[in-house]
C-alpha positions in Angstrom: 0.0 0.0 0.0 1.5 3.4 -1.0 1.1 6.7 0.9 -0.1 9.6 -1.2 1.0 13.0 0.0 -2.0 15.3 0.5 -2.4 18.3 -1.6 -1.5 21.8 -0.1 -5.3 22.4 0.3 -5.6 19.0 2.0 -2.9 20.0 4.5 -4.6 23.3 5.2 -7.9 21.5 5.9 -6.1 19.0 8.2 -4.3 21.8 10.0 -7.4 23.8 10.6 -9.3 20.7 11.8 -6.6 19.9 14.2 -6.5 23.4 15.6 -10.3 23.5 16.1 -10.2 20.1 17.9 -7.4 21.1 20.2 -9.1 24.4 20.9 -12.4 22.9 21.8 -10.8 20.4 24.1 -8.6 22.9 25.9 -11.4 25.5 26.2 -13.3 22.9 28.1 -10.6 22.5 30.7 -11.4 24.1 34.1 -10.1 27.7 34.4 -7.6 27.8 37.2 -5.8 31.1 37.0 -6.6 34.7 36.4 -4.5 36.7 33.9 -2.0 39.0 35.5 -2.9 41.8 33.1 -6.6 41.6 33.9 -7.7 44.8 35.5 -10.6 43.0 37.1 -8.2 41.6 39.6 -8.1 44.9 41.5 -9.0 44.9 45.1 -12.8 44.5 45.7 -12.9 47.5 47.9 -11.8 49.8 45.2 -14.2 51.2 42.6 -13.8 49.5 39.3 -11.9 51.6 36.7 -14.0 52.6 33.7 -12.4 52.9 30.2 -11.9 56.4 28.9 -13.6 57.0 25.5 -10.6 58.8 24.2 -8.3 56.0 25.1 -10.6 53.5 23.5 -10.9 55.5 20.3 -7.1 55.9 20.1 -6.6 52.1 20.5 -9.1 51.3 17.8 -7.5 53.9 15.4 -4.1 52.5 16.2 -5.2 49.0 15.4 -6.4 50.1 12.0 -3.1 51.9 11.4 -1.1 48.8 12.2 -3.3 46.7 9.9 -2.6 49.3 7.2 1.1 48.6 7.7 0.6 45.0 6.6 -2.1 45.5 3.9 -1.4 47.4 1.8 1.8 48.9 3.2 4.2 45.9 3.6 2.6 44.1 0.7 3.4 47.0 -1.7 6.8 47.6 -0.2 7.8 44.0 -0.8 5.9 43.6 -4.0 7.7 46.5 -5.7 11.1 45.0 -4.8 10.5 41.7 -6.5 10.4 40.9 -10.2 7.2 41.4 -12.2 6.6 37.6 -12.4 6.4 37.3 -8.6 4.4 40.4 -7.7 1.1 38.7 -7.2 2.7 35.9 -5.2 4.2 38.3 -2.6 0.9 40.2 -2.4 -1.0 37.0 -1.8 1.5 35.7 0.8 1.2 38.9 2.9 -2.6 39.0 2.6 -3.0 35.3 3.4 -0.7 35.5 6.4 -2.6 38.4 7.8 -5.9 36.5 7.4 -4.7 33.2 8.8 -2.9 34.8 11.8 -6.1 36.7 12.6 -8.0 33.4 12.9 -5.3 31.7 14.9 -5.0 34.7 17.2 -8.7 34.5 17.9 -8.7 30.8 18.5 -5.7 30.4 20.8 -2.9 32.9 20.1 -4.2 35.7 22.3 -4.6 33.3 25.2 -1.1 31.8 24.8 0.5 35.3 24.7 -1.6 37.2 27.3 -3.1 34.9 29.9 -1.7 33.2 33.0 0.0 29.9 32.4 0.1 28.7 36.0 3.5 27.2 36.8 4.5 27.9 33.1 3.7 31.6 33.3 7.3 32.8 32.8 7.4 30.9 29.5 3.9 30.7 28.0 0.3 31.6 28.8 -2.4 29.1 29.2 -5.7 28.4 27.4 -8.0 30.2 29.8 -8.9 32.7 27.0 -8.9 30.2 24.1 -11.8 30.9 21.7 -12.1 34.3 23.5 -13.5 32.6 26.6 -14.5 35.3 29.2 -13.8 38.2 26.8 -16.8 40.5 26.1 -17.6 44.2 25.8 -17.4 44.7 29.5 -14.0 43.0 30.2 -11.0 45.3 30.6 -7.3 45.2 30.3 -4.8 47.2 32.3 -2.6 50.0 30.8 0.7 51.3 32.2 -1.0 53.8 34.5 -2.6 53.2 37.9 -6.4 53.3 37.7 -6.6 53.4 33.9 -8.0 50.5 31.8 -9.2 50.0 28.3 -11.7 47.5 26.8 -10.0 44.1 26.5 -11.4 43.8 23.0 -9.5 46.9 22.0 -6.3 45.4 23.4 -7.1 42.0 21.8 -7.4 43.5 18.3 -4.4 45.8 18.7 -2.1 42.9 19.6 -3.7 40.9 16.8 -2.3 43.4 14.3 1.2 42.9 15.7 0.9 39.1 15.4 -0.2 39.6 11.8 2.6 41.8 10.5 5.5 40.0 12.3 5.4 36.8 10.3 4.6 38.7 7.1 8.0 40.4 7.5 9.7 37.1 7.2 8.7 36.3 3.7 10.8 39.0 2.2 14.0 37.1 3.1 13.1 34.1 0.8 10.9 35.9 -1.7 10.5 34.5 -5.2 11.6 31.0 -4.3 9.2 29.3 -1.9 6.0 27.4 -2.4 2.8 29.0 -1.2 1.8 25.9 0.7 5.2 26.0 2.5 4.7 29.6 3.5 1.3 29.0 5.0 2.3 25.8 6.9 5.5 27.4 8.2 3.8 30.6 9.4 1.1 28.6 11.2 3.8 26.7 13.1 6.0 29.8 13.6 3.4 32.0 15.2 2.4 29.1 17.5 5.8 28.0 18.7 8.0 31.2 18.2 5.9 34.4 18.2 3.4 33.7 20.9 6.0 32.6 23.5 8.3 35.5 22.8 5.4 38.0 23.0 4.5 36.4 26.3 8.1 36.6 27.6 8.4 40.3 26.9 4.9 41.8 27.2 3.1 39.8 29.8 3.4 42.0 32.8 1.6 42.6 36.1 -1.2 45.2 36.1 -0.1 48.4 37.9 -3.1 48.4 40.1 -2.4 44.8 41.3 1.2 45.7 42.1 0.1 48.9 43.9 -2.5 47.1 45.9 0.0 44.5 47.1 2.6 47.2 47.9 0.0 49.1 49.9 -0.9 46.0 51.8 2.8 45.4 52.6 3.2 49.0 53.8 0.1 48.7 56.0 1.1 45.4 57.6 1.3 45.8 61.4 3.3 42.8 62.5 5.9 40.3 61.3 3.4 37.6 60.2 1.3 40.1 58.3 4.4 41.6 56.6 5.5 38.1 55.6 2.1 37.3 54.1 2.0 40.7 52.4 5.5 40.3 51.0 4.6 36.8 49.7 1.5 38.3 47.9 3.6 41.1 46.4 6.2 38.6 45.2 3.4 36.5 43.7 2.0 39.4 41.7 5.3 40.7 40.5 6.5 37.2 39.7 3.5 36.2 37.5 5.0 37.7 34.4 7.0 36.7 31.3 10.6 35.9 32.2 12.2 38.7 30.2 9.7 41.2 31.6 10.7 40.0 35.0 14.3 40.3 34.1 13.7 44.0 33.4 14.0 44.0 29.6 12.4 47.1 28.0 10.7 46.8 24.6 8.0 49.5 24.1 6.6 48.3 20.8 8.5 45.3 19.5 12.2 45.5 18.8 12.7 42.0 20.1 9.2 40.5 19.7 8.7 41.8 16.1 11.9 42.8 14.4 14.7 40.7 15.8 12.3 37.8 15.9 11.3 38.1 12.2 14.7 39.1 11.0 16.6 36.1 12.3 13.8 33.8 11.2 14.1 35.3 7.7 17.9 34.8 7.6 17.6 31.2 8.7 15.0 30.6 6.0 17.1 32.2 3.3 20.0 29.9 4.2 18.0 26.7 4.4 15.9 27.4 1.3 19.0 28.5 -0.7 19.5 31.2 -3.2 17.2 32.2 -6.0 17.8 30.4 -9.3 20.1 32.7 -11.3 21.2 34.7 -8.2 24.4 36.5 -9.0 23.9 35.9 -12.8 20.5 37.2 -13.7 19.2 40.7 -13.2 17.0 40.8 -10.2 16.3 44.5 -9.9 13.0 45.8 -8.2 10.3 45.9 -10.8 8.6 49.0 -9.3 10.2 51.4 -7.0 7.0 53.5 -7.2 5.2 50.7 -5.4 8.0 50.4 -2.9 7.9 54.1 -2.1 4.1 54.0 -1.7 4.5 51.0 0.7 7.3 52.7 2.7 5.1 55.8 3.1 2.2 53.7 4.3 4.5 52.0 6.7 5.7 55.3 8.1 2.2 56.6 8.7 0.9 53.3 10.1 3.9 53.1 12.5 2.4 55.9 14.5 -0.3 53.4 15.6 2.4 50.8 16.1 4.5 52.8 18.5 2.3 55.5 19.9 -0.5 53.0 20.2 1.7 50.8 22.3 1.2 53.2 25.2 -2.3 51.8 25.4 -3.8 55.2 26.3 -3.7 58.8 25.0 -1.5 60.9 27.2 1.9 62.6 27.2 3.9 59.4 26.7 1.7 58.7 23.7 2.8 62.0 22.3 6.4 61.2 23.1 6.3 57.9 21.2 4.6 59.7 18.3 7.3 62.4 18.1 10.1 59.9 18.5 8.7 57.9 15.7 8.7 61.0 13.5 12.2 62.3 14.2 14.0 58.9 14.3 12.6 58.0 10.9 13.4 61.3 9.4 16.9 61.1 10.7 17.4 57.5 9.5 16.0 58.3 6.0 18.4 61.2 5.6 21.3 59.3 7.1 20.9 56.4 4.7 20.6 58.8 1.7 23.7 60.6 2.6 25.7 57.5 3.5 24.8 55.9 0.2 25.6 59.1 -1.7 29.1 59.1 -0.1 29.8 55.4 -0.6 28.1 54.7 -4.0 28.2 58.2 -5.5 24.4 58.5 -6.0 21.5 59.0 -3.6 18.7 56.5 -4.4 14.9 56.3 -3.8 15.4 52.7 -2.6 18.0 53.9 -0.2 15.9 56.6 1.4 12.9 54.2 1.7 15.2 51.6 3.3 16.5 54.2 5.7 13.0 55.2 6.7 12.2 51.6 7.5 15.5 51.1 9.4 14.7 54.1 11.5 11.2 52.9 12.3 12.6 49.5 13.3 15.3 51.0 15.6 13.0 53.5 17.4 10.3 50.8 18.0 11.6 49.5 21.3 12.8 52.9 22.4 9.8 55.0 21.3 8.2 55.4 24.7 11.4 55.4 26.7 13.9 57.8 24.9 13.7 61.5 24.5 13.3 63.1 21.1 17.0 63.9 20.7 18.0 60.4 21.8 15.5 59.0 19.2 17.1 61.3 16.5 20.5 60.0 17.3 19.3 56.4 17.2 17.9 57.1 13.7 21.1 58.7 12.5 23.2 55.8 13.7 21.1 52.9 12.6 21.1 53.6 8.8 24.9 53.4 8.1 25.1 50.1 10.1 22.2 48.6 8.2 23.6 49.8 4.9 26.8 48.1 5.7 25.0 44.8 6.4 22.7 44.8 3.3 25.7 45.6 1.1 29.1 44.7 2.4 28.3 41.9 4.8 25.6 40.2 2.5 27.9 40.3 -0.5 30.9 39.1 1.5 29.0 36.1 2.9 27.0 35.4 -0.2 23.6 34.7 1.3 20.4 35.7 -0.6 18.3 37.7 1.8 16.2 38.9 -1.1 14.6 41.9 0.5 17.1 42.5 3.3 14.9 41.4 6.2 17.9 40.4 8.3 20.0 43.5 7.4 17.2 46.0 8.2 14.9 44.3 10.7 17.2 42.1 12.7 20.2 44.4 12.8 18.1 47.5 13.2 16.1 45.8 16.0 19.3 44.8 17.8 20.6 48.4 17.6 17.2 49.7 18.9 16.9 47.2 21.7 20.4 47.9 23.0 20.0 51.6 22.4 16.8 51.6 24.5 18.9 50.5 27.5 21.0 53.6 27.1 18.5 56.2 26.0 15.9 55.4 28.8 18.5 57.1 31.1 16.9 60.4 32.5 20.3 62.0 32.2 20.0 61.5 28.4 16.5 62.8 28.2 14.8 59.4 28.8 11.8 58.7 30.9 13.6 56.6 33.4 12.5 53.3 35.0 9.1 52.6 36.3 8.6 50.8 39.7 5.0 50.3 40.6 5.9 49.2 44.1 7.2 52.7 44.8 3.7 53.9 45.8 5.0 57.0 47.6 7.5 58.1 44.9 5.3 58.4 41.8 6.3 55.0 40.6 9.9 56.2 40.0 12.5 53.4 39.7 16.3 53.5 39.7 18.2 53.5 36.5 21.4 51.3 36.5 23.3 51.3 33.2 25.0 48.0 33.7 21.9 46.1 35.0 19.7 47.5 32.2 22.1 46.6 29.4 22.4 43.1 30.8 18.6 42.9 30.7 18.5 44.2 27.1 21.2 41.8 26.1 19.3 38.9 27.6 16.2 39.8 25.5 18.3 40.1 22.3 20.1 36.9 22.9 17.0 34.9 23.9 15.1 36.1 20.9 18.0 35.3 18.5 18.4 31.8 19.9 14.7 30.8 20.3 13.7 32.2 16.9 16.8 31.1 15.1 17.0 27.5 16.3 13.2 27.1 16.4 12.7 28.4 12.9 15.4 26.1 11.5 13.6 23.1 13.0 10.2 24.3 11.6 11.7 24.9 8.1 13.0 21.4 8.1 9.7 20.0 9.2 7.8 21.9 6.5 10.3 20.7 3.9 9.5 17.1 4.9 5.8 17.6 4.9 5.1 19.7 1.8 8.5 20.7 0.4 9.9 24.3 0.5 10.9 25.1 -3.0 9.1 25.0 -6.3 10.9 23.4 -9.2 13.5 25.3 -11.2 11.1 25.5 -14.1 8.3 26.9 -11.9 10.7 29.4 -10.3 11.9 30.6 -13.7 8.3 31.0 -14.9 7.4 32.9 -11.8 5.4 32.1 -8.7 2.4 34.2 -9.9 1.6 31.6 -12.5 3.0 28.4 -10.9 1.4 29.0 -7.5 -1.6 31.1 -8.2 -2.4 30.8 -11.9 -2.6 34.6 -12.4 -0.4 37.6 -13.2 -0.2 40.8 -11.3 -0.1 42.7 -14.6 -1.8 41.7 -17.9 -0.4 44.1 -20.4 
């Protein structure tokens, strides 16, 4: 008896069926732990905080802006950079990833990233919110201010857009040479085993009101036994967080979770899948820098939702993140243009667009922590480094990172993550460290350069290792199941026809 490999559509049906079966079973498990970020965990004696309409409106607008970054922003940016015969394939990949991840996020992704995982909480969330269990129009999520909450549905959809764009970034590294079925299966596995855990490590934090309540109880404790019990409660609250958050790592909007994560996964994919047929011999110039410029512009505008929206409310820090996003990107775009002009003799449209994206990437983790001048310096610094990687390093090592995902997103993300540890320093115009246990000192914490850089280094290293090694395993698994590459003939014909049976342009 012979085994017949299922078609790509068959694999998709099997995968979705398995997900639904797992989800229904896990959703039926008794709920044992309350999420640390749930504002409903506030002390019963306190009046329940009510979402502010302005905050809610800002979060919904930010969610729409971040969605625009993916479709059409990223799709057009990447699509313009590939050859005409692969334009429709790139657009389809990005659109399909956004759609699939939205479904996965709703079924179990949000729960894995942002719920309590019991004894596994430092590493991964649980399934207490699978299938959106317990989430309705009345449930709330904490922000970064005491006494301020937003509707949990607004937080759910905001974080969904981050989960959508992150895996879509990866496909630029191996564009023009991967089967559509392989893309879909890999991304399904990648968000489940790579993205959701890292998002939990970095962004699953204790609600400020929960920390403040425990700290007040400790301060009010009258005797030794009461103090011991109160201290244990405070330790429980502050300890029920992702392990990198507990280690003090700062990532305002996704330097590690999004950019380093996607960048290293892209590089590993480019190495495992191999170079495009004809790479180094055939002309592989972008087919439409016009599309790329439109995409880059949409990314810049959408990034205000990405960074300023990550403050989760509309206040002064939101404005700071907005301004930092503006000045860092302007500085980086100009810096790349000038660096390229000096090195190559001509300033290019592709260069200024690449510089803008590099600046957006670098400022992402620092956007709510640095001052405007620090953000500007970060933008000016990141572009020459990324330019060096996408030209000199890539050419020297000979890898085919088609659309420079590693050189811009991973390298830019590393510079931004480490730079955040420096620029958060109040002496350099940063906002300083927040300590919600300091109930008498306006939540002010103590900045320690060495300790903070160690925390930032842990976040960078952990992301590189988990995503790099994990992605390599997943690529190999996908290759065994459906195969990664199309045939040489299909690749030469173009993935628009071989994968999708249509052309982006019929002229």
